C-alpha positions in Angstrom: 1.5 -14.2 -10.4 1.1 -11.8 -8.0 -0.4 -8.1 -8.5 -1.3 -5.2 -7.6 -2.9 -2.6 -8.8 -1.3 1.2 -8.6 -4.1 2.6 -6.1 -3.1 -0.6 -4.2 0.7 -0.2 -4.4 0.1 3.5 -3.6 -2.2 2.8 -0.7 -0.4 0.5 0.8 3.7 1.9 0.8 2.6 5.5 1.0 3.5 6.9 -2.2 1.1 8.7 -4.4 -0.1 7.1 -7.4 1.6 9.6 -9.8 5.0 9.3 -8.2 4.4 6.1 -9.7 3.2 6.7 -13.2 6.9 9.2 -12.7 9.5 6.4 -12.0 7.3 4.2 -15.1 7.6 6.9 -17.5 11.9 7.3 -16.7 12.2 3.7 -17.3 12.4 2.9 -13.0 10.0 0.2 -12.6 7.3 -1.3 -15.3 3.3 -2.2 -15.2 1.1 -3.9 -17.3 -2.7 -4.6 -18.0 -3.9 -7.7 -17.0 -6.0 -9.2 -19.8 -9.9 -7.8 -19.3 -8.6 -5.3 -17.1 -8.3 -1.5 -17.6 -5.7 -0.6 -14.9 -2.3 -1.0 -14.4 -1.0 -3.9 -11.9 2.6 -4.3 -10.9 4.8 -7.7 -10.2 6.0 -8.7 -7.3 9.5 -7.9 -9.2 8.1 -4.1 -9.5 7.0 -4.2 -6.1 10.5 -4.9 -4.9 12.2 -2.6 -6.6 9.6 0.4 -6.3 10.5 -0.5 -2.1 14.5 -0.2 -2.8 13.3 3.2 -4.7 11.9 4.4 -1.4 14.3 3.0 1.1 17.3 4.9 -1.2 14.7 8.1 -1.2 15.3 8.1 2.1 18.7 7.9 2.2 18.9 11.4 0.1 19.9 9.7 -3.1 18.7 11.3 -6.2 16.6 9.8 -8.3 19.2 9.6 -11.0 21.4 8.4 -9.1 19.0 5.8 -7.9 18.8 4.7 -12.0 22.6 4.2 -12.6 22.4 1.8 -9.1 19.5 -0.4 -9.9 20.5 -0.4 -13.6 24.1 -1.6 -12.8 24.2 -5.0 -11.0 28.2 -4.1 -10.3 28.5 -2.8 -6.7 31.1 -0.7 -7.1 28.9 1.7 -8.9 26.8 1.9 -6.0 29.7 1.9 -3.5 31.4 5.1 -5.7 27.6 6.9 -5.3 27.5 6.3 -1.5 30.6 7.6 -1.0 29.9 11.0 -2.8 27.1 11.9 -0.8 29.0 10.3 2.4 31.0 13.3 1.4 28.6 15.8 0.7 27.2 14.4 4.5 30.0 15.3 5.9 30.5 19.0 4.1 27.3 20.0 5.6 28.3 17.8 9.1 31.1 20.1 9.7 29.3 23.0 8.5 26.1 22.3 11.1 29.1 21.2 13.7 30.2 25.0 13.3 26.9 26.6 13.7 27.0 24.3 16.9 29.9 25.9 18.1 29.3 29.6 17.2 25.9 29.3 18.8 27.4 27.8 22.4 30.5 31.1 21.9 27.4 33.7 21.9 25.9 31.6 25.1 29.6 32.0 26.4 30.0 35.4 25.8 25.9 36.7 26.4 26.1 35.1 30.2 29.6 37.2 30.9 28.1 40.5 29.4 24.3 40.3 29.4 24.1 43.8 28.6 26.6 43.3 25.7 24.5 44.2 22.4 25.2 40.8 20.1 26.6 43.2 17.3 29.1 44.1 19.1 30.3 40.4 20.4 30.3 39.3 16.7 32.3 42.2 15.6 34.9 42.5 18.1 35.8 38.7 17.8 37.7 38.3 14.2 38.0 34.2 14.6 34.2 34.5 15.4 33.4 36.5 12.4 35.8 34.6 10.4 34.1 31.1 10.9 30.7 32.5 10.2 31.4 34.0 7.0 33.4 30.7 6.2 30.0 29.1 6.7 28.0 27.6 3.5 24.0 27.8 2.7 23.3 24.4 4.9 20.4 22.4 3.4 19.3 20.0 5.8 19.4 18.7 9.8 21.8 15.3 9.0 22.2 13.2 11.8 22.9 9.6 11.6 20.9 7.1 12.1 20.3 3.5 11.8 17.2 0.9 11.5 14.3 1.5 9.4 12.5 3.3 12.1 15.1 5.3 13.1 15.7 6.1 9.2 11.8 7.0 8.6 11.7 9.7 11.9 14.7 11.2 10.3 13.5 10.9 7.2 10.4 12.9 8.2 12.7 15.8 10.3 14.3 16.0 6.8 11.3 16.4 5.1 10.3 19.7 7.3 10.5 22.7 4.5 12.3 25.8 5.3 11.7 27.4 2.0 8.3 28.0 1.9 7.8 31.3 -0.4 4.6 34.1 -0.4 3.4 34.7 -4.0 0.8 36.6 -5.0 -0.5 35.0 -8.6 -2.6 38.2 -10.1 -5.6 37.5 -12.4 -5.6 36.8 -15.8 -7.2 35.0 -18.5 -6.5 31.6 -19.6 -7.2 28.6 -21.8 -7.3 25.3 -20.1 -7.3 21.9 -21.8 -9.0 18.7 -19.3 -8.6 15.6 -20.0 -10.0 12.2 -17.6 -9.0 8.8 -18.4 -5.2 7.0 -18.6 -2.6 9.1 -18.3 -4.1 12.3 -17.9 -1.0 14.5 -16.9 0.2 13.4 -20.5 -3.0 14.2 -22.7 -4.0 17.3 -21.2 0.0 18.8 -21.4 0.6 17.7 -24.9 -3.2 18.8 -25.5 -1.4 22.1 -24.4 1.9 22.5 -25.6 0.7 21.8 -29.3 -1.6 25.1 -28.9 0.8 26.8 -28.0 3.2 25.6 -30.1 1.1 26.2 -33.0 -0.1 29.9 -32.2 3.1 31.1 -31.1 2.1 31.7 -27.4 5.5 32.3 -26.7 6.1 34.8 -29.0 2.9 36.6 -28.3 3.3 36.2 -24.4 6.7 36.1 -23.3 5.3 36.0 -19.5 3.5 33.5 -20.4 2.7 30.9 -17.3 1.9 27.4 -16.6 -0.7 25.8 -14.0 -1.7 22.3 -13.9 -4.2 20.2 -11.0 -6.1 17.0 -10.6 -9.6 17.7 -12.3 -11.0 15.3 -10.7 -8.9 13.7 -7.9 -8.2 10.1 -7.5 -11.4 9.0 -5.4 -11.4 5.2 -5.4 -9.4 2.1 -5.4 -8.8 2.2 -9.1 -6.8 5.5 -9.3 -9.2 6.4 -12.0 -8.7 11.0 -12.3 -8.3 13.5 -14.8 -6.2 16.3 -15.1 -6.3 20.2 -16.3 -3.6 21.7 -17.4 -3.6 25.7 -18.1 -1.8 28.3 -19.9 -1.9 32.2 -19.6 -3.3 33.9 -22.4 -4.3 37.2 -24.4 -7.9 38.6 -22.7 -8.6 38.2 -26.9 -7.0 35.4 -27.7 -9.7 33.2 -29.7 -9.8 29.6 -27.9 -11.6 26.7 -29.9 -12.0 22.9 -28.8 -11.7 20.6 -27.4 -9.8 23.8 -25.3 -11.8 26.4 -23.3 -11.4 29.8 -22.1 -11.4 30.6 -17.9 -10.8 33.1 -15.6 -8.4 32.1 -13.1 -9.3 34.8 -9.7 -5.4 34.6 -8.5 -4.6 35.0 -5.1 -1.9 34.5 -2.6 -0.3 31.4 -2.3 2.4 29.0 0.0 5.2 28.2 -3.1 7.9 25.1 -2.1 9.8 23.7 -5.7 10.3 20.3 -6.5 12.4 18.5 -9.3 9.9 16.6 -11.3 8.5 13.5 -9.5 8.9 14.8 -6.1 5.3 15.2 -5.6 5.4 13.8 -2.1 6.4 16.8 -0.6 2.8 18.2 -1.2 2.3 16.3 2.4 5.2 18.3 3.9 3.6 21.9 2.3 0.3 21.1 3.7 2.1 20.3 7.0 3.9 23.9 6.8 0.7 25.7 6.4 -1.3 23.5 8.9 1.6 24.4 11.2 2.1 28.4 10.5 1.4 31.0 12.8 1.1 33.5 10.1 -0.9 31.9 7.4 -3.9 29.6 6.9 -5.4 27.5 4.4 -7.6 29.2 1.8 -8.8 26.5 -0.3 -11.9 24.4 0.1 -11.1 20.7 1.7 -14.3 19.2 0.1 -13.6 20.3 -3.0 -12.2 17.3 -4.5 -13.0 17.7 -7.4 -10.7 20.6 -8.1 -7.7 19.6 -5.7 -9.1 21.7 -3.0 -7.5 24.6 -4.8 -3.6 23.3 -4.5 -1.5 24.2 -8.3 1.3 23.1 -9.6 3.0 26.0 -12.1 5.6 24.6 -14.5 9.0 26.4 -14.2 10.4 28.0 -17.1 7.9 26.8 -19.5 9.0 29.6 -21.7 12.5 27.4 -22.2 10.2 24.6 -22.3 8.7 25.2 -25.5 11.6 26.8 -27.3 13.2 23.3 -26.7 11.4 20.6 -27.4 14.8 18.0 -26.1 14.1 18.5 -22.2 13.8 15.3 -20.2 11.2 15.4 -18.0 13.7 14.9 -14.9 14.7 18.1 -15.8 11.6 20.3 -15.3 11.0 22.3 -12.2 7.6 22.2 -10.3 6.6 24.8 -8.0 3.8 23.5 -5.6 1.3 26.3 -4.6 -0.9 26.2 -1.7 -3.5 29.3 -1.4 -2.9 30.6 1.9 -4.5 33.6 3.6 -3.3 35.9 6.7 -4.9 34.3 9.8 
């Protein structure tokens, strides 16, 4: 039976090892270990399933719906989900078409009376004003295309970020949990969650914040890496091993929110800062040991600690990239 390591799948298929582990965690794919080999491998059935997942994600099918499609052999299930997504796209296409018509109307009016302020054109045109007010916020720029090459190009265009927030993270004292080995995120996060609950940190510090990053990043085909998780703590709080007390310098960051698992959007965030006219990357690309200064913040961590029934797919993260003005 032909098998491929997780790092080989990541490299060959252009998907992060963390995304693969997430898909495995929620039951979308399965891996196993060969005798005498410590790293996870995938067989041909799993690889075929990963290809299906990637295709459906490029078609903007949410992960929760992909689970339903792949777990049900009945084609009716997939048909109903596709129809639902088509209806949502139709609504967005209609809204975008309306925006296009309004822009053409602006051009037409401005050509006729070039000295007339835009505000005057809008206020004096009741039809135009009604059309603008009826628009919903449109999140993507969709254009119907077919074929894998065109689909990939469409996916690339749609992946460009337009919602990056500029945030300042204040300097703070943190407790750090660090683990290197298999499933390092799980081990580090579990250590930190246990510390928070044991010390009632959510009661002592209800404004606590939770960060994390690869430490170190994967550097070879094994995918072997570590993860470090942080939680903010009071300055005078006692910390015992295996956790460590550290100081976080804070700073200016570009922030982009994702649903847990959508780690491929790191690439889009890096592209955003590379193309920004106002900001530039303020991390250290040579520091692969600490993920070049990139961070992930667990949003609404307070509720996560208060409610142990939260599913991983319900978690939201901010991807944080250190920046500075040019």
